[in-house]
C-alpha atoms as a printed R data frame, in Angstrom:
   type eleno elety resid chain resno       x       y       z
1  ATOM     1    CA   MET     A     1  21.165 -79.411   8.075
2  ATOM     2    CA   GLY     A     2  23.968 -76.275   7.740
3  ATOM     3    CA   GLY     A     3  23.497 -73.648   5.925
4  ATOM     4    CA   LYS     A     4  25.069 -70.318   5.835
5  ATOM     5    CA   GLU     A     5  23.510 -66.329   5.319
6  ATOM     6    CA   VAL     A     6  24.140 -64.699   2.285
7  ATOM     7    CA   ALA     A     7  24.097 -60.877   2.023
8  ATOM     8    CA   CYS     A     8  22.882 -59.443  -1.496
9  ATOM     9    CA   GLU     A     9  23.956 -56.961  -2.904
10 ATOM    10    CA   GLU     A    10  21.814 -54.112  -4.021
11 ATOM    11    CA   ASN     A    11  21.554 -55.348  -7.275
12 ATOM    12    CA   GLN     A    12  20.579 -58.877  -6.595
13 ATOM    13    CA   LYS     A    13  17.753 -58.142  -4.706
14 ATOM    14    CA   MET     A    14  14.443 -59.590  -6.138
15 ATOM    15    CA   LYS     A    15  11.576 -58.407  -6.099
16 ATOM    16    CA   ILE     A    16   8.888 -61.532  -4.546
17 ATOM    17    CA   LEU     A    17   4.964 -61.042  -4.473
18 ATOM    18    CA   HIS     A    18   3.483 -63.576  -2.146
19 ATOM    19    CA   LEU     A    19  -0.181 -63.925  -2.630
20 ATOM    20    CA   LEU     A    20  -2.343 -65.665   0.840
21 ATOM    21    CA   ASN     A    21  -5.039 -67.612  -1.129
22 ATOM    22    CA   ASP     A    22  -6.653 -69.158   2.535
23 ATOM    23    CA   GLY     A    23  -5.153 -66.845   4.627
24 ATOM    24    CA   GLY     A    24  -1.301 -66.869   5.815
25 ATOM    25    CA   ASP     A    25   0.244 -70.119   8.129
26 ATOM    26    CA   LYS     A    26   3.374 -70.544  10.327
27 ATOM    27    CA   LEU     A    27   5.813 -71.622   7.308
28 ATOM    28    CA   SER     A    28   4.462 -69.166   5.506
29 ATOM    29    CA   GLY     A    29   4.962 -66.445   7.724
30 ATOM    30    CA   GLN     A    30   8.169 -67.620   7.991
31 ATOM    31    CA   ILE     A    31   9.291 -68.007   4.988
32 ATOM    32    CA   ILE     A    32   8.280 -64.347   3.905
33 ATOM    33    CA   GLU     A    33  10.029 -63.157   6.917
34 ATOM    34    CA   ALA     A    34  12.841 -64.988   5.243
35 ATOM    35    CA   HIS     A    35  12.936 -63.191   1.889
36 ATOM    36    CA   ALA     A    36  12.551 -60.146   3.565
37 ATOM    37    CA   ARG     A    37  15.675 -60.085   5.235
38 ATOM    38    CA   LEU     A    38  17.150 -60.002   1.857
39 ATOM    39    CA   HIS     A    39  14.537 -59.502  -0.750
40 ATOM    40    CA   GLN     A    40  11.655 -56.740  -1.354
41 ATOM    41    CA   VAL     A    41   8.385 -58.327  -0.492
42 ATOM    42    CA   ARG     A    42   5.004 -57.783  -0.837
43 ATOM    43    CA   VAL     A    43   2.149 -59.551   0.682
44 ATOM    44    CA   VAL     A    44  -1.059 -59.643  -0.330
45 ATOM    45    CA   ASP     A    45  -3.885 -61.230   0.823
46 ATOM    46    CA   LEU     A    46  -6.491 -62.516  -1.733
47 ATOM    47    CA   ARG     A    47  -8.684 -62.710   1.201
48 ATOM    48    CA   ASP     A    48  -9.872 -58.985   1.701
49 ATOM    49    CA   ASN     A    49 -11.009 -57.896  -1.651
50 ATOM    50    CA   ASP     A    50  -9.123 -54.620  -1.600
51 ATOM    51    CA   ILE     A    51  -7.125 -55.146  -4.213
52 ATOM    52    CA   SER     A    52  -8.655 -54.943  -8.129
53 ATOM    53    CA   TYR     A    53  -8.094 -57.808 -10.698
54 ATOM    54    CA   GLU     A    54  -6.506 -55.404 -12.964
55 ATOM    55    CA   ARG     A    55  -3.848 -54.309  -9.853
56 ATOM    56    CA   LEU     A    56  -3.348 -58.333  -9.148
57 ATOM    57    CA   VAL     A    57  -2.417 -58.712 -12.857
58 ATOM    58    CA   ASP     A    58   0.064 -55.649 -12.480
59 ATOM    59    CA   GLU     A    59   1.523 -56.557  -9.252
60 ATOM    60    CA   ILE     A    60   2.260 -60.381 -10.655
61 ATOM    61    CA   PHE     A    61   4.223 -58.613 -13.778
62 ATOM    62    CA   SER     A    62   6.334 -56.329 -11.869
63 ATOM    63    CA   HIS     A    63   7.451 -58.839  -9.607
64 ATOM    64    CA   ASP     A    64  10.417 -61.650 -10.428
65 ATOM    65    CA   LYS     A    65   8.960 -64.270  -8.552
66 ATOM    66    CA   VAL     A    66   5.068 -64.836  -7.063
67 ATOM    67    CA   ILE     A    67   4.563 -66.925  -4.743
68 ATOM    68    CA   SER     A    68   0.947 -68.021  -4.029
69 ATOM    69    CA   TRP     A    69  -0.390 -69.914  -0.449
């Protein structure tokens, strides 16, 4: 499957939040790395319990896209 890398202009970058419910795996790591090359990425591992519910909700609503693993 062919494809080409497309450069994003600064105003086209998305803020993407990855929520790791059961920790990361190889696939999630690869996708997160690919997103990080083109977009602003934040990863929250929910197993760590170091984020409050209120802060998590704020994070969800402050990002353009949320992906839960």
